[in-house]
C-alpha positions as MATLAB code, in Angstrom:
seq = 'MVGAKTEGQQATVAPAIELRGISKAFGPVQANKDISISVQPGTIHGIIGENGAGKSTLMSILYGFYKADEGQIFIHGKETQIPDSQAAIRAGIGMVFQHFKLVENFSVLENVILGVEDGAMLRPSLAKARKSLKALADEYELHVDPEALIENLGVGSQQRVEILKALYREADILILDEPTGVLTPAEADHLFRILNGLRDQGKTIILITHKLREIMEITNTVSVMRRGEMTATVKTKDTNPEELAELMVGRKVLLRVDKVPAQPGEKVLDIKDLHMVDDHGVERLKGINLNVRAGEILGIAGVSGNGQSELMEVLGGYASATGEIRVNGDPIDLTGKYSDGRSRRERGIAHVPEDRQEHGLIMNFPAWQNVAFGYHHSEEYQKNALLMDNKKMVEIAQDKMDRFDVRPPLPGLAAKNFSGGNQQKIVVAREIERNPDLLLVGQPTRGVDIGAIEFIHKQIIGLRDQGKAVLLVSVELEEILSLSDRIAVMFDGHIMGEHLPDQTDERELGLLMAGVTGEGDR';
ca = [
     180.478   43.778  299.601;
     182.379   46.884  300.561;
     181.384   50.136  298.946;
     183.488   52.751  297.207;
     183.984   54.754  300.368;
     185.467   51.795  302.226;
     187.766   50.926  299.333;
     188.956   54.516  299.149;
     189.673   54.531  302.856;
     191.660   51.304  302.565;
     194.081   52.917  300.140;
     195.136   55.471  302.763;
     195.623   53.229  305.807;
     198.121   50.512  306.664;
     197.006   46.905  306.154;
     195.510   45.207  309.208;
     197.920   42.333  308.533;
     200.926   42.185  306.270;
     203.137   39.132  305.989;
     206.417   39.527  304.109;
     208.572   36.653  302.898;
     207.254   34.065  305.364;
     208.954   30.674  305.063;
     208.579   27.605  307.253;
     209.985   24.102  306.827;
     209.411   20.910  308.785;
     212.464   18.850  308.033;
     212.557   18.302  304.247;
     208.968   19.556  303.794;
     208.698   23.249  302.858;
     205.260   24.139  304.262;
     205.471   27.878  303.458;
     207.809   29.355  300.866;
     208.415   33.119  300.705;
     204.773   34.037  301.295;
     203.688   37.659  301.232;
     200.088   38.713  301.781;
     198.332   41.941  302.712;
     194.897   42.010  304.389;
     193.068   45.335  304.412;
     191.241   46.490  307.564;
     187.473   46.129  307.692;
     187.360   43.367  305.069;
     186.712   39.634  304.900;
     189.720   38.002  303.248;
     189.393   34.385  302.148;
     192.309   31.969  301.953;
     191.854   28.804  299.921;
     194.129   26.024  298.741;
     194.523   22.283  298.494;
     195.257   20.198  301.572;
     198.940   20.536  302.282;
     199.069   23.932  300.535;
     200.269   25.565  303.763;
     197.161   27.509  304.862;
     197.053   26.119  308.390;
     200.808   26.539  308.840;
     200.581   30.189  307.755;
     197.713   30.915  310.155;
     199.514   29.034  312.926;
     202.494   31.349  312.424;
     200.202   34.377  312.594;
     198.570   33.075  315.786;
     201.880   32.158  317.443;
     201.686   28.371  317.317;
     204.721   28.180  315.023;
     207.675   30.487  314.531;
     208.567   31.325  310.930;
     212.062   30.408  309.746;
     212.150   33.645  307.759;
     209.949   36.668  307.218;
     208.206   39.511  308.981;
     204.738   40.140  310.405;
     203.225   43.626  310.448;
     200.037   44.444  312.351;
     198.504   47.802  311.373;
     201.819   48.834  309.874;
     203.971   47.958  312.884;
     206.384   45.022  312.813;
     205.203   42.572  315.478;
     206.848   39.531  317.044;
     204.368   36.730  317.760;
     206.200   33.981  319.654;
     203.023   32.489  321.165;
     199.238   32.785  321.178;
     199.259   35.208  324.111;
     201.349   37.590  322.003;
     198.825   37.170  319.178;
     195.970   38.030  321.539;
     197.860   41.101  322.771;
     198.287   42.120  319.126;
     194.507   41.978  318.713;
     194.297   38.626  316.893;
     191.673   36.033  317.750;
     191.185   32.596  316.231;
     188.082   30.419  315.996;
     189.201   26.845  315.372;
     187.350   24.240  313.348;
     187.245   22.075  316.486;
     186.183   24.362  319.310;
     188.480   24.934  322.295;
     185.805   25.019  324.989;
     185.489   23.357  328.399;
     182.226   21.451  328.098;
     181.262   21.397  331.782;
     181.935   25.135  332.193;
     179.357   27.820  331.542;
     179.555   30.246  328.629;
     180.680   32.962  331.034;
     183.408   30.797  332.587;
     184.738   29.838  329.150;
     184.867   33.464  328.069;
     186.987   34.626  331.038;
     189.172   31.504  331.174;
     192.780   32.641  330.939;
     192.016   36.367  331.232;
     190.717   36.545  334.791;
     191.335   39.883  336.527;
     192.671   38.235  339.675;
     192.294   35.409  342.157;
     188.709   36.430  342.974;
     186.416   35.288  340.156;
     183.282   37.221  341.138;
     184.496   40.611  339.811;
     185.707   38.960  336.599;
     182.381   37.212  336.062;
     180.429   40.418  336.715;
     182.578   42.340  334.246;
     182.303   39.581  331.635;
     178.533   39.322  332.038;
     178.163   43.021  331.299;
     180.590   42.888  328.356;
     178.927   39.816  326.863;
     175.543   41.511  326.847;
     177.012   44.503  325.020;
     178.811   42.281  322.509;
     175.742   40.109  321.953;
     173.577   43.138  321.279;
     176.111   44.720  318.946;
     176.968   41.661  316.851;
     173.893   39.339  317.092;
     175.899   36.905  319.205;
     173.071   35.978  321.533;
     173.729   33.046  323.857;
     172.771   32.398  327.491;
     175.878   33.298  329.562;
     174.894   30.829  332.305;
     174.345   27.856  329.967;
     176.769   24.939  330.119;
     178.690   24.391  326.890;
     177.681   20.711  326.811;
     174.025   21.778  326.562;
     174.538   24.112  323.592;
     174.264   23.287  319.910;
     177.298   23.672  317.677;
     176.073   26.982  316.277;
     175.839   28.457  319.768;
     179.222   26.998  320.734;
     180.756   28.722  317.734;
     179.237   32.024  318.857;
     180.890   31.485  322.239;
     184.266   31.119  320.495;
     183.692   34.400  318.655;
     182.624   36.065  321.912;
     185.818   34.814  323.565;
     187.902   36.504  320.904;
     185.932   39.751  321.031;
     186.054   39.823  324.836;
     189.836   39.722  324.498;
     189.454   42.817  322.292;
     190.383   41.056  319.065;
     190.454   43.406  316.102;
     191.402   40.615  313.689;
     189.521   37.297  313.585;
     190.755   34.108  311.902;
     188.064   31.480  311.253;
     189.107   27.972  310.204;
     186.436   26.080  308.222;
     183.690   27.743  310.293;
     180.632   26.189  308.604;
     181.777   22.567  308.640;
     179.372   21.534  311.409;
     176.545   24.050  310.872;
     173.092   23.709  309.344;
     172.339   26.019  306.388;
     170.343   28.293  308.730;
     173.219   28.425  311.231;
     175.676   29.173  308.417;
     173.463   32.036  307.244;
     173.376   33.377  310.805;
     177.162   33.163  310.993;
     177.465   35.134  307.768;
     175.197   37.846  309.184;
     177.475   37.986  312.241;
     180.600   38.224  310.088;
     179.048   40.947  307.951;
     178.181   42.855  311.135;
     181.737   42.481  312.429;
     183.095   43.740  309.109;
     180.703   46.702  309.168;
     182.042   47.577  312.631;
     185.588   47.672  311.245;
     186.804   44.204  312.248;
     189.141   42.340  309.892;
     188.301   38.702  309.190;
     190.386   35.957  307.612;
     188.235   33.070  306.423;
     189.841   29.696  305.685;
     187.392   27.491  303.808;
     187.180   24.866  301.081;
     183.715   26.034  300.050;
     183.970   28.246  297.008;
     180.322   29.230  297.326;
     181.089   30.779  300.712;
     184.106   32.586  299.303;
     181.971   34.118  296.566;
     179.150   34.991  298.950;
     180.927   36.739  301.788;
     184.543   37.723  301.056;
     185.942   40.932  299.627;
     189.272   39.438  298.575;
     190.577   35.904  298.182;
     194.132   34.580  298.216;
     195.019   31.202  296.708;
     197.813   28.960  297.993;
     199.343   25.994  296.194;
     202.173   23.781  297.441;
     203.369   26.223  300.062;
     203.314   29.305  297.865;
     200.869   32.165  297.378;
     199.808   31.903  293.737;
     197.192   34.637  293.446;
     195.239   37.307  295.306;
     192.131   38.654  293.578;
     189.063   40.749  294.333;
     186.163   38.366  294.800;
     183.923   40.384  292.494;
     186.464   39.920  289.696;
     186.618   36.110  289.800;
     184.387   33.018  289.778;
     184.415   29.522  291.335;
     185.817   27.846  288.208;
     188.794   30.215  288.061;
     189.493   29.822  291.782;
     189.356   26.028  291.542;
     191.840   26.085  288.660;
     194.145   28.420  290.616;
     194.015   26.041  293.593;
     194.958   22.851  291.802;
     196.731   24.094  288.681;
     194.233   22.536  286.268;
     190.554   22.738  285.366;
     188.292   21.092  287.962;
     184.788   19.710  287.487;
     182.795   21.441  290.239;
     179.653   19.382  289.718;
     179.388   15.617  290.163;
     179.168   13.981  286.741;
     177.085   10.817  286.971;
     174.519    8.821  285.036;
     171.158    7.872  286.609;
     171.342    5.031  289.114;
     170.214    1.529  288.209;
     169.198    0.141  291.639;
     169.154   -3.616  292.060;
     168.387   -5.887  295.001;
     168.563   -4.728  298.616;
     172.096   -5.033  299.945;
     171.489   -3.351  303.314;
     168.169   -3.654  305.133;
     167.762   -2.079  308.603;
     164.640   -2.579  310.710;
     163.756   -1.015  314.067;
     167.373   -0.306  315.015;
     167.945    1.041  318.534;
     171.228    1.962  320.164;
     171.953    3.192  323.713;
     175.362    4.726  324.424;
     177.630    4.156  327.436;
     175.885    6.955  329.353;
     172.466    5.359  328.968;
     171.316    7.821  326.296;
     169.312    6.381  323.407;
     171.044    7.539  320.223;
     169.163    5.511  317.594;
     165.394    5.379  317.975;
     163.851    2.818  315.671;
     165.789    3.349  312.429;
     164.365    1.788  309.265;
     166.469    2.088  306.110;
     167.559    0.145  303.070;
     170.241    0.597  300.412;
     170.134   -1.221  297.093;
     172.912   -2.381  294.819;
     173.932    0.360  292.417;
     172.687    3.312  294.439;
     173.921    5.868  296.962;
     171.729    6.621  299.954;
     172.829    9.894  301.505;
     172.090   10.673  305.146;
     171.940   14.373  305.943;
     171.947   15.874  309.408;
     173.790   18.089  311.836;
     176.558   16.264  313.712;
     175.320   14.673  316.921;
     171.931   13.439  315.729;
     172.692    9.725  315.463;
     174.525    9.471  312.131;
     177.827    8.631  313.821;
     176.209    5.970  315.994;
     174.508    4.426  312.963;
     177.863    4.140  311.209;
     179.479    2.718  314.354;
     176.836   -0.027  314.602;
     177.099   -0.862  310.910;
     180.903   -0.830  311.109;
     181.004   -3.160  314.122;
     182.177   -0.546  316.640;
     179.033   -0.490  318.791;
     176.257   -2.839  319.896;
     172.566   -2.339  319.133;
     169.176   -4.042  319.039;
     166.932   -4.561  316.042;
     167.722   -6.214  312.739;
     170.316   -5.576  310.057;
     170.568   -7.785  306.978;
     173.314   -7.686  304.357;
     172.465   -9.455  301.087;
     169.491  -11.014  302.872;
     171.458  -12.530  305.748;
     171.335  -11.127  309.321;
     174.483   -9.775  310.918;
     175.246   -9.892  314.624;
     174.619   -6.665  316.533;
     176.257   -7.859  319.770;
     178.849  -10.385  320.798;
     181.969  -11.933  319.314;
     180.981  -11.570  315.660;
     179.837   -7.980  315.928;
     183.197   -6.414  315.111;
     185.044   -4.765  312.252;
     186.694   -7.946  310.998;
     183.371   -9.796  310.847;
     181.824   -6.884  308.954;
     184.655   -6.873  306.413;
     184.220  -10.616  305.894;
     180.555   -9.907  305.070;
     181.576   -7.515  302.284;
     181.278   -4.246  304.208;
     184.004   -1.607  303.781;
     184.084    1.467  305.980;
     185.559    4.935  305.514;
     184.975    6.266  309.058;
     183.888    9.816  309.856;
     186.962   10.503  311.967;
     189.920    9.285  309.931;
     192.428   10.042  312.683;
     190.490    8.312  315.465;
     189.141    5.281  313.603;
     190.712    5.191  310.140;
     194.441    5.439  310.782;
     197.092    4.824  313.415;
     198.757    8.179  313.212;
     202.242    7.191  314.347;
     202.443    4.225  311.952;
     203.701    4.545  308.359;
     201.363    4.746  305.389;
     202.210    1.227  304.154;
     200.997   -0.307  307.401;
     197.876    1.880  307.438;
     197.020    0.739  303.901;
     197.014   -2.863  305.141;
     195.237   -2.366  308.489;
     191.998   -4.306  308.769;
     192.956   -6.422  305.782;
     196.349   -7.617  307.017;
     194.972  -11.174  307.293;
     194.538  -11.231  303.513;
     196.519  -13.824  301.603;
     198.311  -11.174  299.507;
     200.036   -9.842  302.627;
     201.288  -13.234  303.913;
     204.848  -14.392  303.291;
     204.283  -17.763  304.916;
     202.336  -19.270  307.792;
     204.283  -17.236  310.338;
     205.411  -14.015  308.699;
     203.792  -11.154  306.837;
     205.351   -9.962  303.585;
     206.400   -6.416  304.458;
     208.000   -5.852  301.063;
     204.745   -6.757  299.333;
     202.814   -4.479  301.693;
     205.076   -1.556  300.780;
     204.694   -2.312  297.060;
     200.884   -2.429  297.327;
     200.846    0.802  299.341;
     203.098    2.521  296.790;
     200.789    1.445  293.967;
     197.685    2.757  295.760;
     199.387    6.017  296.715;
     200.428    6.606  293.105;
     196.983    5.871  291.693;
     195.136    7.882  294.342;
     197.599   10.784  294.057;
     198.629   10.746  297.729;
     201.176   13.497  298.369;
     203.946   12.946  299.152;
     203.846    9.368  297.729;
     206.079    7.978  300.477;
     204.860    4.683  302.016;
     207.351    5.024  304.884;
     206.032    8.416  306.036;
     203.962    8.349  309.236;
     200.247    9.027  308.757;
     200.429   12.045  311.079;
     202.779   13.785  308.625;
     200.268   13.819  305.760;
     197.731   16.607  305.356;
     194.107   15.789  306.172;
     193.140   15.344  302.534;
     195.993   12.948  301.863;
     195.192   11.002  305.033;
     191.669   10.639  303.665;
     192.974    9.396  300.320;
     194.928    6.657  302.123;
     191.751    5.471  303.877;
     189.619    5.700  300.720;
     192.216    3.780  298.683;
     192.342    1.014  301.296;
     188.558    0.573  301.528;
     187.274    1.145  298.000;
     189.811   -1.164  296.382;
     188.532   -4.109  298.420;
     185.552   -4.400  296.040;
     182.959   -4.361  298.853;
     179.253   -5.111  298.413;
     178.468   -2.207  300.748;
     180.587    0.897  301.309;
     179.957    2.914  304.461;
     181.460    6.348  303.960;
     181.318    9.031  306.628;
     182.201   12.673  305.896;
     184.264   11.638  302.848;
     185.518   15.144  302.083;
     185.710   16.743  305.538;
     188.736   19.023  305.543;
     189.551   17.994  301.972;
     190.456   20.403  299.170;
     188.592   20.868  295.905;
     190.919   18.696  293.816;
     190.776   15.788  296.271;
     186.987   16.208  296.592;
     186.614   15.741  292.836;
     188.796   12.615  292.958;
     187.019   11.044  295.965;
     183.584   11.727  294.493;
     184.618    9.973  291.257;
     185.720    6.908  293.251;
     182.390    6.736  295.102;
     180.367    7.154  291.903;
     182.553    4.546  290.200;
     181.798    2.024  292.952;
     178.063    2.703  292.603;
     178.297    2.215  288.837;
     179.897   -1.192  289.460;
     176.646   -2.206  291.171;
     177.764   -1.665  294.744;
     175.634   -0.163  297.518;
     176.878    3.033  299.175;
     175.670    4.564  302.440;
     176.940    8.135  302.620;
     176.875   10.316  305.741;
     177.820   13.971  305.322;
     177.098   17.302  306.992;
     177.700   18.960  303.603;
     174.265   19.371  302.031;
     175.775   20.247  298.670;
     177.659   16.937  298.749;
     174.547   15.001  299.771;
     172.477   16.566  296.988;
     175.194   16.021  294.374;
     176.143   12.412  295.153;
     172.971   10.785  296.468;
     170.320    8.900  294.547;
     168.063    9.053  297.608;
     168.360   11.253  300.706;
     167.321   10.491  304.284;
     167.500   13.129  307.017;
     168.334   12.306  310.639;
     167.404   14.357  313.684;
     167.630   13.252  317.319;
     168.087    9.587  316.405;
     165.071    9.492  314.068;
     164.711    9.363  310.312;
     162.755   12.534  309.558;
     161.956   11.609  305.968;
     163.316   10.560  302.590;
     163.549   12.636  299.410;
     164.861   12.373  295.876;
     167.610   14.931  295.199;
     165.817   16.493  292.231;
     162.631   16.920  294.277;
     164.071   18.798  297.272;
     166.471   21.629  298.072;
     168.821   22.828  300.819;
     166.065   24.816  302.559;
     163.707   21.842  302.899;
     166.497   19.520  304.031;
     167.803   22.182  306.433;
     164.399   22.399  308.123;
     164.286   18.615  308.528;
     167.834   18.699  309.932;
     166.555   21.141  312.572;
     163.635   18.855  313.458;
     160.972   20.846  311.591;
     158.681   18.568  309.603;
     155.815   20.895  308.749;
     153.554   18.619  310.754;
     154.697   19.868  314.147;
     158.225   19.819  315.457;
     159.665   16.807  317.223;
];
């Protein structure tokens, strides 16, 4: 945390960023309403809030993606117009997005200079960048091979490239959007060391995150948004996670998962020697053996890209594989006509996919149609032999949206117009309420706020307590440890081991996630 000297200095200098009376509406939706916020130089300032609270809109205004309907932006005390991202960069603002903006078949060096080349001849630009990158890497612990291709780097290294890009453009202010979402615990710790170093060198950092533990660990100040308004700004040392959670959602929130011990029954899912090769000929699953019993949650931990997604795709009927999978003792097809989503649903498998926008929703279609998708053959949705009952579909969607607190509760609104957390609630409502024997749930709370996390966790636990089997995939170790009755760790397409949650910790799981077994690395 900052010392007394730094705090005294801050009182005498202009804020690094000051937003005054910022408002932004999208049609009838008021995304930001008269927001004012001041961020002191040389600090890490956290911004938290529920999905749809307006955090991303506010940062998009600051970075020039949107233009505010009203309000002013001041950078280091000077009113600044930011009509686009180039203007933001010129003002010394850099942004590291949750989903990296890198060209995968370019080198680190090429990505860094992309868009800021000194002229038509690239050689001088590359030479200059190579020298600058070495200086930046040494100063801020941002070590990465400048000649490496992005596609060959891990996510932690790719994130460092994004930070290097911003610093190379002489960013004095850095905005980071959910920066630890795809990192191992060790990589997250490294990122925090980098951010602390940047702060110590006088950089100003805005951290958008849903993880209250991170807010408490690394920020100096935290601002809370709710329903488009700024509700509070407090010194981190003067608050606690419980108070912040209540400020975010307007009520007390249970931060731990409240559950009774599992009562496992018979095997619902039994996987033996499962192999899967992707379209590029790369083996993604390498002899997976797993089982999930009725009335338990098996959590699969691992860094993205180590086979968890492919496992879910095979189980969900999206991809072919070899080996054996049995559900309630009966084999399911791994290739061919009956290896698809509809066949899986008919076997009692429901699926909340990892990427809700790619596989869980049709973004341009209204919520009422998305609630029915995959189950639209069900009798309840049929008017007669030829026509579907659209009115009934809307009524069912409205009921689910009300009970799952989807905001706004408008069945006719296109899926793309809901925040990420409310999109997730639509998918969860559709799948959980089908009373499946086996629920596949991937990244259930990715990009979801604390209030929605609490709600979704209760739904998953409730399904387990009804005697259903749940296979949970999450990159959030805290979520895995809280929800799971057993934990398996995946690395490079292998199961590295299984543990009981009360007999392991984040450090041990983090080592397994990195391929370190204690018996020699893979």
